[in-house]
Every structure is written in structure tokens, then in C-alpha cells.
N, C-alpha and C positions, 0 to 999 in steps of 0.2 A: 504494500500500500504506500502511495506517495503522500508525503506530508505537505499538504496544501496550505500555505500561510497567506493566501490572497485575501484581501479585504473586499475586493469588488469583482464581480463576474467578468470574465473575458469574452469579448465578441470577436469571432473569427471574421476577418476582413482583409482581403488582399488589396494592397495599394502600394504605389511607388512613393518612397520617402527620401527626401534629400537630407543627408546627414553631413554635418560639418563638425569636425573636432577643432574647437577654437585654437588649440595650440598649433595646429598645422594650417588652418584656414582653407584647406582643400575640401571641396564638397564632393560627395559621391552619392549616387542614387542606388538604394537597396530596396528589397521587398519587405513589407510588413506582413507578419503572420496573423497577429491578433492585437487587440488593444483593450484597455479598460479605462475607468475614470482616472486612474493614477499612473498609467504607464502603457508601454507597448513592447512587442517582441519583434526584432528585425532579423531577417534571414540574410546571411552573407558569408563570403569566404573567410577563412580564418585570418588571413592577412589584413582584413578590414575591421576586425573586432578590436575595439579599444579595451584597455585593461579595466578590471573592476575598480570602481571609484572615479573613473574619468568622466568629465563633463562633456556633453555633446549638445549640439543644436539640431533639432529635427523639424521638418516642414513637409506636409503632404504636397504632392504635385498634382493632386486631383482637381484643384481649382486655383485660379489666380489670386494673388494676395493672401494666401493662407498664412495664419500666424506662425511665427517661429517659436518653438518651445525649447526651453533648456531642460535637459534630463541627465541623470547620472546612471552609469552602467552598474547594475546590481547583480546580474547573473550572466554567466557565459555557458553555452552549450557548444563545446568544440565540434567543428565540422557542420554546425547548424546555424548558429547566430547568437544573439544576446538580448537580454531583457533590460529595459530602461524604466526608471521611475522618474516621473516629472518632478523637477525641482520646485520648491515653493517660490511663489512670486514675491 
């Protein structure tokens, strides 16, 4: 049995997400697997996964002028992707 510590239900939704690691300022587009009120999970190659604790900026590409959200890497699944929790505003 998996220990599920999530506070909010996840919604499966595939979308392209523009991700920027402020330290590098280079943006990449990756796929979102799911999201919740407090975060999201991004699918990507291992070389694009920031370390746990890193701050990133994410923005959906689904519509123009989408807000940019700051988030922190909280979980990594090697060869799959990583989970982000939205940073408090």
C-alpha cells in the first residue's frame, strides 16, 4: 500500500508546461501528468529534472497570458519526472 500524504485530489490532465529554472533562465516545455490545488507533476527526461528543493517557474501554454507560478521541487521519480508544490505568494 502506498502512503498517500496528499491534501487535495489530483486531476489527470495533459498539457504542455513551460518551465524555467531561475538560476539558468533557460525555458523548456515539458508535459504535465496531473495537477491539484497545491501543485503538479511534470513528465520529462532525467537531465531536465531539477534537484529536490529547487525553485522553478511554470506556465501553461494552453492559453495566452497564462500566469506564471513559482513552485518548489518536492518529489522526483527517476526516468519519469517530478512533483512540484506551488510556493506561497
